[in-house]
N, C-alpha and C positions, 0 to 999 in steps of 0.2 A: 345783564349781559355786559361784558367788559368792552369798551370801544376798541376797535382794531388798532387805532392810532397809538394806543398805549404800548403796543409791541413793536412799533416802527423804530428802528435804530435811530434814524436822524432826528426824529421828534424827541426821543428820550435824551440823546447826548447833547442836543443843541439847545433844548428848552426845558424839558421836565426835570431833569436832575438840578439843573441851574435854579428853577423855581423852587424845588424842595429845600435846596440849601439856604433859602431865605426864611424858612419856617424855624421854630424853636427846635433845638437839636433833638430831643426825645420824639417829637412828632414827626420830624423829617426821616429819622432812622427807622421809625415804626412803619411809615408809609413805604419807604424803600424796601424794607423786608417784605411787606405784603406784595409789593410789585414782583419781587423775586419768587415769592410763593406762587404767584399767578404764571409766571414763565414756566416753572416746573409742572404746573398742572395742565396748562393749555398747549405748551409746546409750539407757540406761535412765533412768528417774526424772526428777528435775528438770533434769538436764543435757541431756536428749535434745532438747527444743525449742530450747535455747540454742544447742547445737552446730549444729543445722540452720540457724539464723539466721546464725551465724557463717560457716558454710561458704558460704551464699548471698552474704553481704557479700564474702567472699574472692573469690568467682567474678566479682564485678563489677570489682574493682580489680586482683586478681593474675591477669592473663590466662594467664600460663604455667601456674599451678596447675591451671587447667581442663583442660589437655592432659597433665597429669602426675598421676594419681590417687595415686600413691604420695607425691609431695611434698605434696599437699593433705592427705592423711591424716596426714603428719608434722607439718604446721602444726596441724591440729586437736588432735592428740595433745598437742603441747607447750602449746597454748592451755589445754586441760583440766587439765594438770598444773600449770600456773601458777596457775589459779584455785584449785586445791586447796591449793597452798602459801600463797596469799594468805589463804585462810580460816584456815589453821593459824596465820599471823602474828597474826591478831586475838586468838587465845587465848594465844599465846606472849608478847605485849607485856608483861603483868604480871611475867613472870620477868626482863625486862631490868632492872628496878629493883634487883634484887639481884645479877644475873649480868653486867649490862653487855651491850652489843650490838656492840662494835667489831670482834669477829671476824665478824659477820654483816653489818654494814652500813658501807660505805666512803663517804666523801664527798669529791668532786672539784669543784673550782672554787669553793670556799667563799670565796675572796677577792672573787669577783664579787658574791655576795650581801652580804658584809660592806661593800664599797664603796658599794653602792646604799643599804644601811641607814645607813651613816654620813653620806650626803648630808643626812639629816634631814628629808626630804619624804615619808617613807613608802615602801613597796616593795609593788608587785603581783607576787606570786610566782605566775607563770603554770605551770600543769601541764596535762597531758592525762591521759586514762584509759589509762595506759600502764604496763606492768610492775606490781609490787607497790608501788603508789604510796603506800599507807597507811603504809609504812616511812618516809615523810618525817616522821612524828610523832617517833619516837624518833631517827631518823638526824639531824634538824636540832635538835630540842629538847635532845638530849643533847651537842650540839656547840656550844651557846650561841647558837642561832637560834630563839627561841620565835616562833610565829606564830599569827595568827587565821586563820579559814578561813570562807569563804563556800560553802555547800553546798545541795543541795536540801532541802527539809523532811523531817525523819526523825520523822514522827508520823502519826497516823490520817488526816490530810487528804491524804497522798501516796498516790494510787490505784496507783502503781507497786509498793507493798509489800503483801504479805499479812502476816497476823499473825506467821508464822514469820520472814520476812525483816525485818519491823520490829524484833522483838526482837533479832535478830542485829546489825542495823545500830546499834541503840542501844548495845550492848556495844562494838562496833567504834569508834564515835565516842567513847564514854567512855574507852576505852583509848588511843585517839589523843590526846585532850585532856590526858591526864596528862602527856604529853611535850611537846605544843605549847604548853602553859601559857598560853593566851591565849583570846580570845573565840570563841565559835562562834556565827556568823551564818547564817541560812538565807534563802532567797528568799522566805519568807513574812514576814520582818522588814522593818522600814523600812531602806532602803538608806543612809540617813544614818549608820547605825552603821558602815558601811564607811568612809564619808568621815571620820568622827570618828577611827577607828582609824588611818588613813593620816595625818590631820592630827596625830596624836600621834607620828609617825614610826616607826609599827609595821609589821610585815610581814603582808600579807593574802594568803593562798593563794586563788586562783580558777582552776578548771578552764575551759579554753577550748572543750572539745569536748563539753559537755553541751548539752541541749536546753531544760531548765527555766530561764527567765530572765524578768525583769520587762521586759526591753528589747524594744521592738516593732521595732527596726532590725536588720538583719543586714549582714555584710560577706562578700564573696566572694573566695576565693583559689584559685589553681591548685593542684591536688592529684591526683596520679596520672592526668595527662592530662585531667582535668575540672574541675569547679568545686566547691568545698567552701564551704558557706554556714554561717557561725557567728554567734552573737549578738555585737553590738558593745558590750555593757555594760561589759566590762572596759577597753575603750578610752576610753569616755566617762568612766569613773571616774578613770582616769590623767590624761585631759586636764583635768578639773576640779580635781584635787588637785596636779598636778605631781609625783606619785609616779614613782619609777624603776621600771622593769620588768626582770625576769630570768626565765629559764625553767629549770625543773627536770624532769629525766627520771629515772626510776628503772629501771635495767637489772639484770637478774639476772646474777650472775657466772657465767663458763663452767665453773667447777668449784665444787663445794660447793652450799650452799643460800643463799648470801648474796646481797646486792644491792649495787649502786653507784649513789649519787645523783649525777648530773651537773648541775652549775649552769652555765647558759650566759648570757653577757652578751647584751643586746639593744640595739637602737637607741633613742635617746632619745625619738623620736617614737612615740607609742603605736600608730598604725595600722601604721607600719613594724616595730614590735616584734612585733606580733600576726602579721604576715606572716612575720617571721623565725622565730617559734614554729611556724607551720604547716610551713615549710620543714624545720625540725629534725625535727617529728613525721613528715613524709613520709620523710625519710631513715631514721629509726629504724624505722619500720613496714616499709619495704622490707628493711631488714637483718634484723629480727626481727618477722615477722608475727604470731607468737603472743603478743606482748606487748600488743597493742592490744585493749582491752575493747570498743570501739565498732563492731566489725564488724556487729552487728545493725542499727545505725543507718545504715549506708551508703546504703540506699535513700532515706532520709528527708533526708539532708543533703548528698548528693553527686550531681551531675549529669554525665554523660559528655559529651564533645565540646562543651562550652560555652566561650564566650570568658571567660577569668577577668579579673576587674577588681575594684577596690575601690569600694564605693559608700558 
């Protein structure tokens, strides 16, 4: 029988994953993966509600999974395992300073980011909540690509975090910033900080598939046979600054516990670039459904059988 404490969020985030990060890397990631598998099997503790929401989101987009319980269960198990490895990444990051991370993080398409940066107008690095995307910090920073990042507020004003989540996220952001080596901007800050960073030719990371934004406008894109509504803020930022845009996806390696950061070039027109990013995301989610974090939000920002258009 598995001790109930192993499913408690506070015990995990404050003690268990920190302990695992002291073990040899293969052992630590193997144990984290087993823990994720247990989450999917037992549906206990903090992951129970999350997995139910993920399953519902999958049922809306992955129609074939509704007809195949075994396949749907495999997607959920892989999702829970990825989430466990992502939490371990947070506590492992300090070790990269002395051990390096080249054996764990591969970077493909770096020339596209370099070309955009070298144009001198700044770069909007578009990401989605896909894969172990916090590995972008060490993966880019240790390869000569420091970046600023725009995120949701990580403080007591964010109602989406309880005290345990907030403490964990502060550690995660701090460990990421050690490698990103640039400014951390939140949606609670003046957006002119983003404009100033781009005006100095820097790289600013912005997630396209989050819901917290200061933008009142949305854009609509075709996605899984329906319409995906996204904030238009990053398009507005790129239009005003002339910044180049590239897209980064973080995919887990087929073997071992590593990840590959894939940098994709995008169209010069910001709206077309965002549309291209959505197309890449759909392709990646179809290939690896377990990698997408935003399944619980599908009912919020996706509509079926709508006529897709950009507005």
